[in-house]
Each structure stands twice: as structure tokens, then as C-alpha cells.
N, C-alpha and C positions, 0 to 999 in steps of 0.2 A: 273722396276725402272730405272731411268736414271743413268748414271755413276756419280761418285762423291757423294757429300752430297745431301740427298733428299731435294726437295723444300718443302715449307710449305704445298702446295696443296697435294704433295705426302705423307707427314707425316699425313695429315688429312685422306686421303684415307686409308692408312695403319692402322690407329687407328680405323676407321669405320669398316674395315673388322675384326680386332682383337676383337672388342667389340660387334660384332653382335652375338646375341644368337644362339647357336648350332654350332658356328665356334670354335672348339677347336684348340689347337696348331698344331696337326697333319694335320687336315683339312685345317687350314690356309696356311701352307707351301705347301701342295699339290695343293691347288687352285692357289697359286702364281707360282708354277712350271708349272702348266698347262696353265695359262692365261697371265703370264708375269708381269702384274701390278695389284695392288690392285683394281684400278678402273675397269679394265676389269673383274676381279673376282667378284666384287660387282654386275656388270651388269648381270652376269650369275647365281647369287644365287637363285632368285625366281624360275627359271625354273628347276634348279637342285633339289631344295627342293620339288617342285611339283612332279618330277619324283620319288622321294623317298617316296612319299605317304603323304606329308603334306596336312592337310585339310584346314588350313587357310594360307593366304600369310605370308611368312617369313618377320618379321619386321627388316629390315636392319637398323643399326644405322645411323642416318642422319648426314649430314655435320655439322649442327648447334650444335648437341650434342657433336660431336668430337672436334669442336673448343672450346666449353665451357670447356671440360675436359683439353685441353691444357692450357687455361686461368687459370683454377683452380689450375693446377699443378704449373704454374709460380707464382701464388699468394701465394702458400704454400712454396715458396722458393725451389722448387724441379725441377727436369728435367725429361723429357720423353725421353727414349732411345728406338729406334726401332732396330730390329735385324740386319739390313743392315748397321748400322752406324759404323764408325771407332772406336768410343769410347764406343761401346757396349762391355761388359766384354768378353774377349776371351774364358775363361773357359765355360761361358754360351753359347757362339756362337758354341762351340764344341758339345753341346748336340744335340741329334736327337729325336725330333726337339728342337731348342732353343725357349724359351718363345718369342712370337712375339713382346711384349712390356713390358718394365719394367719402373718403376718410382723410381728415386733415389734422396736422399737429403744428402748432406754432401760433404766434400772436398776429402775424401779418394778415390784413384784410385785403384781398385782391381788388375789390370794388373801389377802394380808396386811392388807387394808383393807376397810372398808365403802365401797362405791362408789355414787355417785348421779349420774345423768345430768341435765344442764341443757341444754335445747335451746329454740330459739325463732326468731323472725323474723330474716331477714337485713337487712331494712329496718326495724330496730327504732327505737323512740323513745329520746330521751335518758334518760327516766326508766326505761325498760325496760333499757337498757344498764347504768345505774348499779345497778339492782336486781340484775341478774344478777351483776355484778362483786362487789358487797357480799355477796350471798348466798353466792357461791362462796368468798369469803375467810373468811366467818364459819364456814361448814361445814368448810372446810379446817382452821381453828384447832381445831375440835372433833374432828379426826382423820378426816374424810371426804374421800375422793378424788373429784374431779369428772371426769365423763366427758362429752365432747361431740364435735362433728364438725369443728372448726377452720374453720367457715364464717364469713363476715362476720356482724356483728350480735351476737346473743345468744351464739352459740357462742364467738366470739373474746373477748368480755367475760368469760364464765365461765372460760375457760382462763387469761386474764390474772389474774383474781382469785385463782385457785388455784395459780398457778405456784410460789409459795414453799412450798406445803404438799403439792402432788401433784395431777397432772391427767393424764388419758388422752385423747389425741386420736385419734379413729378416722377414717381416711382412705378416700376412695372410690378414689383412684388408688394408684400404687406408693408405697413407703415414702419415696422421695426426691422425689416429685411435690409441689410446693408450690403450693397454691391456697387462697385468693387470694394473689397475689404479695406484697401488703402484710403477709402473715403469715409471711414468711420468717424473721424473727428469732424469732417465737413458735414456729414449727415447729422451728427448731434448738434452742431452749431446752428444749422439751418432750422432744425426742429425747435431749438430754444429761442432763436432771435427772428426768424423769418417764417417760412411755411413749407411743410412737407405735404404732398397730395398724392393719393392713389385711389384707383378703383378697386383694388384687391383687398380681401379681408386680412386682418392682422395675422401674421405668421405665414402668409402665403409665399411660396417660392415661385418666381415667375417662370412661365413657359414661353415658347416662341410666339404664341398667339397673343400674349399680353403686351408685347412691345409696340405693335401698331396701336393698341388702345392707349398706351402711354403717350405715343406720339400725337394722337388726336387730342389728348388733354393738353399737351404742351402748346399746340397751336390754338386750341380752344380757349385757353386762359389769356391769350395774348392778342393785342391789336395788330401786331406785326411779327413776322418771323425772319430772322437774319441767319443765313447759312454761311459758315466759314469753313472751307475745305470739306468737300463731300465727293466721294467717288460716284461713279455713274449708278451703281447699285448700292444704295445706302439708306439707313433709316432716316437720315436727315432729309433726303429727297421725299420720303414718305410724309414727313412732318410738313415740308413745304407744300406738297400736294394737298394735304388736309387744310392748310391755311388758305390756299386758293379756293378750295371748295366751300370753306366757311366764310368767304368774302373778306378775309383779312389780307393785309399787305404782305408781299413776299419780297425779300431783299437778299442779295448775295454779295460777298466780297470776292473780287476777281483774284485769280491765282495764275501761276505759270502754266502755259499750255503743255509744258514738259512734265508736269507733276500729276500723276493719276489722281491724287487726292483733290485736285482742283477741277477735274473734268465735269463733275456733277454741278458744282456751283457755277462754273463758267457757262454750262448749258442753260442753267436757270436764267442767267443774264441774257443769253441769246434768245431765250423764249419769252422774255418780257419782264423778268424780275428787276427791281431797281438795283443799280450798281452802287455799292457802298464803299467809300474810301475812308470816312472818319465818322465820329459820333454826330457831328452836325448834320450829315446826310440822313442819319436815322431819325434825329429829332425833327427834322423838317417833314419827314414822312409821317411821323407820329402826330405832329401838329394838325395835319389834314386828314388823319385817319378817322373814319366815322365808326362810332360804336354801333354794333348791330342791334336791331330791335329785339326785345326780349319777349314780344308777344308770341304765343304759341301758333305755329302755322296751321292752316286748316288740314285736318286729317283726311286722307283718301278714304273713300267709302269701304266699309268692310261688311260683307253680308255673310253671316254664319252659314256654313254648309249643312243642310239638313241631312239626317242620317237615312238616306234612301238609296236603294240599289242603283238607280239611274245616275247618281252623283259619284259613284265610286271611281269611275274612269277619269275624273278631273284631276285627282291627285297624281295618278300615274302619267297622265298626259303632260302635266306641268313638270313633273320630276324628270321625264324623258328629255325635256328641253334644257335642263340644267347641265352644267359641267363643272369641273374643279375651278375654272376661271370665272370671275364674277361677270354676270350679264345684267343689263338694265331691266328692271321690272317692266318698263314700257315695251321693251322688245318681246318679253314673254306674253304680254297682253296681245300684241300684234300677231305673234306666231300661234298662240293657242286659240284665238278667236273667242275667248271667254270675256265676259264683262269685267271691267277693272275691279269692281268690288269683289267679284268672285275670285279673281286671281289673288288679291290681297288676303282674302280669307283662307284660301287653300295654302298659300305660302306660309302663313302663320302656323297652320296645322302641320305642314311638312317640317317646319323648324322644331315644333314641339315633339314631333315624332323622331327627331334626330336625323332627318334626311336632307335638310337644307339649312343654309345659314343666310338669314336676312340681314344685310349689311347697311350701315348708314350711307346716305347718298343715293338711295334708290337702286341698289344692286342686290343680287342674290346669287348664291352658288351652291353646288352640292356640299353636303356636310363632309367633314373628315371621316374616315372609316371608324367603325366601332363606337359610334356615338348613339346608336339606336339600341339601348339596353333592353 
């Protein structure tokens, strides 16, 4: 990228690379580190995917499609922010890696406020809903912006409680996709007075894999995450795990041991999350919460794999070590016996081939079926 604000052409190339199938956020930033500009990275994609074992040519997002997305974003009254821009939220920029592209609508500026996530059960109890709404309202009066996922239950109550003071709704689908339908007025009010945020393009309907991405954004925009009523297997616990991995504070409100909706939040407390009984408990934690550094962490080495016959076995060797469950890249380095730079290079090519998913946090897994077109 050039210094200063990116040009329109650079924004288009950035969006093309980010929207190309098989280019996840980790791969996006490693490609950028290796090639310097999105345009150079785009030019390298077909050969890298071929080396990874892709059977059909990789369909790179074309310039027209990227320009149409920018036009659709503008038409929706929203803005496209890329991770190298000055007004990209600093807390998101501190993630490793940050989402390459987000779309936002609304006047609220996250960097101007202390932000706290409140998440919890969709099937919440009456007392949980009231606690979330009252907590959000009291924190809002103290100057805290509430971040949540606009889902039924705790999320909706938290947004409603903070609507007058400021709230950020992170969406799994496109900026205009309203779900659940009963939150249409809340969605419109937040977009007018606060902020809607998403990684998905306009008009996109969310799939199952979009919700973990949304949860990572919720915690990533926040200095701390408060869980109110969460079952043992819930998206709220995924958000809490992301918060811990991101170096953010994790808090939970205790609940009855007889209520399945409290088992996950109670376990968080048992495992070291701060126990929260009132807004002052949250404010005390936020007073001492440290904003993460936004400096880009050093990238692991990446040595491009030369197209020689003796290298062909490396892709199959690493792929054979993968499974549908995420495995640490460090473990692959140990098990494969390959140099770290070689492993990173081959994993990027396997992802571009549709055979692997390189995940934030230093993990990788086999790709879902039918992604190697």
C-alpha cells in the first residue's frame, strides 16, 4: 500500500483480495506481508493455489464485483473500512490478525469510548433480561458503550438498555440483513444513532461459519466481555474465549446452579472470570483494563515453495496431519519436521487450494468438504 490514505484503486484491490474464496484473514495478511500490495498478491494467487493442489483455477473476485460492493455499501448509507485506514477501530487493529474489511453504519466512533461487550443466552430468563438491560443502562450513563450481537435474549436487552447512551451491534450477515425480524426497529435505531458493524458484504445472509467471526468482532471491539446466562455449549462462551485470547477482560454474572442457562457463565467464574454483581464491579475492571498495543506483531517467516518435484510431498505430508478439529501450527511444525517458514508457506497454499482453513490464534484444520472447486 502507498503511504497515507489508500486510493480508490487500492481499496478495490484490497476488497478483491479479502472477498476471494479461500482467502481467510490469516492468509490475507500473510499474503500482504509477502507481496507488499493486494494487487501483487492477487497476481500470485492462481499459482499458489495450484501448488497447494487445487484442481480448478481459483476464482479471484474481479474488479467489477468489488466496485459494485463499494457502490452497494454507499447506497446503504454505510462505509467500508479496510484495516490500514486511520479510522479503522484501534481495538480491532490490535487483533492478530485484524479483520481485513469491515462495513459500518452509524455516527458512533468506537475509539472515542470505553466499550464493553454484554452477551448471553437467546432463551434468557426474565431476571436475566432485566439484569442485562439495567446493567447496560447504568454502564451507559457512566460513559461506557455496550457491544453485542443483536440476537434474541440478552443481546437485545443489552442493546435496548444502552440505546440512549450508545451501543454497537455486530452482525453476522450484511449491514442491511435484519435478524431476528422483531429487532427491525432496534436495528434501524442503532444504525441511525449508534453503530452497526459487520465483516459480511451488503445483502449477505449469514451461514453457520459467520457467527464465530461475529463473536470475534464483539470481543475485539471491547475492552471487556460480560457473560449473562450462557449454557455450556453456547456462542457466548465462544465470545468469552476470544476475549481471553485477545488479552481482554472476561466477566460473568453468577446464576442458579439449577438453571442450565447459568452453567456456562458459572463455569467461567470457576475458571477465573471476574464475578459481576452490579455495574460498579464492571466499571472497576474497566478502570484498570489496558488497551492493547496496535503495533503489528512480527510475522512468522514465509518461504514460498518452489515448483520442484522434490517439494510435492510437503503438501500431502502436512495435509495428512490435519483433521476437522483445529490443531496448533506449532504442533504441525514438530510433527512434520519441516522448517517453520516452510510450514507457513505450505499451509497458505493448502488454504488457497481449499484443503485447509488457517485460523486466527495459530490454529489450522481441514477445510469443509466441497471447497476445492
